[in-house]
N, C-alpha and C positions, 0 to 999 in steps of 0.2 A: 504495499500499499504506500509506503514512504517512497519506495524506489519508483512507482508509477508517477506520484506527485512531482517528484523531483525531475523525471524526463519531461513531463508536460511543462513544468515552469521554464525548462532550459530551451525549449523551441525558439529558433529564431535567432541563437547566440551561436557564436563561431565554436569550433571544436576546441580550442585552448581556452577560451573564455568558460565555456561550459565545464570543462574538466576541473578549472580551477574553483569556481563555485560549489561543484560538488565535493570537492576536498574539504572545502572551509565549512560547509554544512556537516559533511561526517564527522570532523575535528569537533564541532560543536555540540553534536550528539553523542560523542564519546565523553566528552567533558561534563556535559549534563547529566549523565547517567547515575553516577555515584550520589548526586544529590537527591534523586528520585527514590533511592533504595532506602528501606527501612534501616534503622540503627540497628546494632549488634544486639541489643536487650530486646528486642522484638517490638519495640515501639514504632509509631508512625510518625514521628516528628522529624526534623530536619538533620538528624544525628546521622553518623556514616564517617567513611574516611576523610572527607573534605574537612568536617569540624574537628575530626580528631587531630589531624594535622596542625591546625590553628592553636589547639590546646597545647600541644606539645611545644610549639614556638613560643608560646606565652611562658611556657616554665622555663624554657632555656635563657629568656631575657631575666626572669627572675634569679637564674642561678647565677647570671652575670653580675647583677646589681641589686638584690633584695633590699637593700637599704635606700634606695631611691623611689621605692612605690608607695610611698605614703602620700595622701593628699596635701594639696598647697595650704600655707599657714592661713589663717583668718582669725580676726578679733572679734568676729560674731559671736554672741551669746545667744542668739535666740532659737537656736536648734533643741530637740528635745531632750538631748542627754545633758547636755548643759543647763538646760532650763531645770532639770529635776534636782540636779547638784545644789543648785543656786536656792531653790524651793526648801531643799533639805536642809541646808545650812551647813554642811561639811562635806568634805571629799573623803572617800573611802579608798585607802592604798594599800596594796599587798607589798611587804618587804621582807627584808632579811633582818634578823637581830643577832646573827653571828658571823657576820663578814666585817672583820677588823678594818675601820676607816671606811666602810662603805655603808652598811647600816648594822648598828651593834649597840649595846647598852655599856657605859663606862662606870663601873661600880665607884669611880672615884667623882664621878660629876654629882651634883647636887639633884635628887630625884631619880636619877639613872636613866633619863630619858633617852630614847633612841637617837642617834646622831650618826653622821657620816656623809659621804659625797651624794648617796642615792637620797638621803633623808634631806639633805638642803633642797635638791630638787623638788620633792614632793612638797616641802614647805613654799616653795617659789610658784607652783602651779596653784597651790591654794590661795596664795597672796593675789595673784592676778586673776583669779576666777572668782573669787568669793571676798577678796581685799582683806583677808585676814590669814596670815601664814599659819596660825595655830589652828586652824579650823581643819584639822585632819584627823581621822581616825585610822590608826595603823594596823594592819593585820599582818602577825610574823607567820609567814607561809614557807613550807618546804620548798625546794628546788623542783620536785617533780607534782607540785601542786598549783605551779603558778597559772597554766592554762586553764585547769578545770576552774580555780577560783574567779576567773574573769568570765568563763562561759555560763557559770552558775549564778552570776549577779553578785558574788560575794563581796566583791571589791568593783570601784570604778576603773582601777588601773592597777598595774604592777608597775613599780619601780624598784628593779631588784638584779642589776646586773645580767639582765636578760637580752641574748644576742638576737639580732634579728635574721631569720632564714625564711626559706621558701617554704618548708614543711610547715612552720608556726603561723605563716602568713596564711595559711589554709584555714587556720582554727580562730585566730585572733589579728586584730589590726595593732600597726606599731605606729610609732610616731617617726619623725625624722631621727637620726641617730644623735646621742648627746656624748657618745665617747668611743673611742677606737681602741681594741686590744688585739691579742691573738693567744692562740692556745701554747702553753710552755709545760714543761716537765718540772715538777717539784720532788727533790729526793734529799737524802741525807748528805752532807759534804763529803762524807768518807765513803760513800756508795760504790763509787767507780763509774756510775750512770754519767754519761756525757751529753744527753740531750734527747731528743726524738729520733733514735736511730737504733744501730745494732746493738748497743750496748743495754737495750730493753729486752734481749733475748733471755729467756728463762725467769724474768721478773715478773712479779705481782703489781698491777697497776689497777689503781681505785680511781672511779669517776663517780660523778653523782647521777642518778637516774634522770632521764629526761633534759640532760645536758648535751651541748653541743660537742664537749669533749667524749662522751660515751658515743654519741654518734660517729665522730671521726674515728675513735677507737676500733669501733664494730666494722666501719667501711674498709680501714686501711689495714685490718686482720684480714677481711675476706678478699681485698686486692692483692695482698701480699706486699705491702709497702712497711706494715709492722712485721717483726720477726713472728712466724709460726709458734715458735714457743713461749711468746708473751702470753701471761695470764690476764685477761681482763675482765675476768668474772666477777670480781668485787665492784659493787656498786651500792651507794648509800643515798637515802633521801635528801641529805643535806650534805652540800659540798664540805663542809668544814669536819663532817665525820671522817672524810678521808684522811684530812691532817692527823686526827685522833687515832686513825688505824695505822698510819706512817709512825707516829710515836709509840706506839705499843708494838711496832715490830710485825704487824699482822700483813701489811704491804711493803712492797720495796719502793713505789713511786706513786705520784698522783699527777693526773692530767687535767689541767684547768685552765681558764682564762689567767694569762700573765699577770694581768691587774689584781687579781684575787690571790694569786699565788705570792706575789712581793707583799702582800700584807700579811699573809701567813709566814713568810720566811721572817717578816720582822716581828713576829710574835715568839717564833721559836728559832734561836740562832744556831741549832744544829743541822738546820735544813738550809737549802739554797735552790735558785732556780738553776738548771741546766740546759745549756744551748738558747738558741736564739727561738723567738716565736715561729711556730710552723703554719699559722694560719692568719688571716687578716678579719677581724668581726667588730661588729657594731653594735653598742648597746641601744636598746630604744624603748619608750615607755610602752606597754603592752596593753591594749583595750579591746573592748568588744567590737566584733566587725559590723554591728548594728550602729555604734555610736560614732558615726563618720564626723558629726559637727564637734564631739570632743576631740578626735583625732587632729582635727585642723585649728581648733583653739589651742592644744597642748603646742602644737607645731609654733603657733605664733608665741607662746611662752617661750620656747626653746630659742627662736629667732632673737628675743630680747636678752634672754640669759647668757647667750654667747658673748654678746655686747657687752654686758655688766652682771657678774654674779659669778660665771662659769670659773673664771680665773681664780677670783679669791677662794671659791670652795676647793679647787684642786690645789691652792697652794696650802690651805688649811689641813686638808685631809689625805693627801696624796704625794705630795712633793717630798717627804722624807722617804718614801718606799718607791716612787717611781722616778724620781729626779726632778730638780727645779725647773727643767725646760718642759713643758706641756705640749711641745709641738707635735709629737708622735701620738699623743693622746686623744687631742683633738679632733672632733668629728668632721666629716665633708661638710662644707657649707653650700 
């Protein structure tokens, strides 16, 4: 039927012209066929190979720069998520209470309030949204409960040394980056471990459940980059628990963000960072995927905070462990 119509439509054309038009129409029909097929799950929508390829391309772009996928900054506070916070009168924030100089309680401070670099940022967000830096209710949550706390509505956001990744972006939204770091190895000074290399062969390595360190270890063990004899079976709910296991001799090394590892080395003079960072990662404020207005508002807070506040907080909390020059830790603008 299609061929008969094609022959009829070509009457009066020259042979070459007719053949050219026929080829073009045939190519068009072939290209349209995949879109007319039902999707792989049996549905009758527009699924199929064409859309699958588009999804893969999007994932590839995320793998390149997940830290750049946040919506643009905005000072608008009329959205539903920000409005709900202002009506409530306080910000609910998930944080750590065991990460030295990031989010922790200093028993020597009056009241032993939470303090640190992440805590400063949470107070700044509250200041700009609510006009009161103290209008924050902190919830101490373990590493492996950060995403569940956001998705369940337990907290408005998580400010807890949380790396922006493509997998996490499928479950939560992230602000623009507020800190740059990378994975490193922490081990006893006398261990003979030299970094993320062959010196980890036969060693017991600890990481936190749900952390980028644990994902990296798993992937590298599978690919062969990490020695096959390295034991990565030890995981803990909180990253600090790895340091405790290291001190007790239950593991030989810890893999975690260098920014956190440096603070842990400051707590225990018998351990040190081994080798250079072997990844580049960016911390972001994590929020619910449905709270786009809150994400944009937090991004505006970060724009202002980078100009005034970020440097002071770094100097106060992190310069003693990461160095007085914060250039390598500054997030991309």
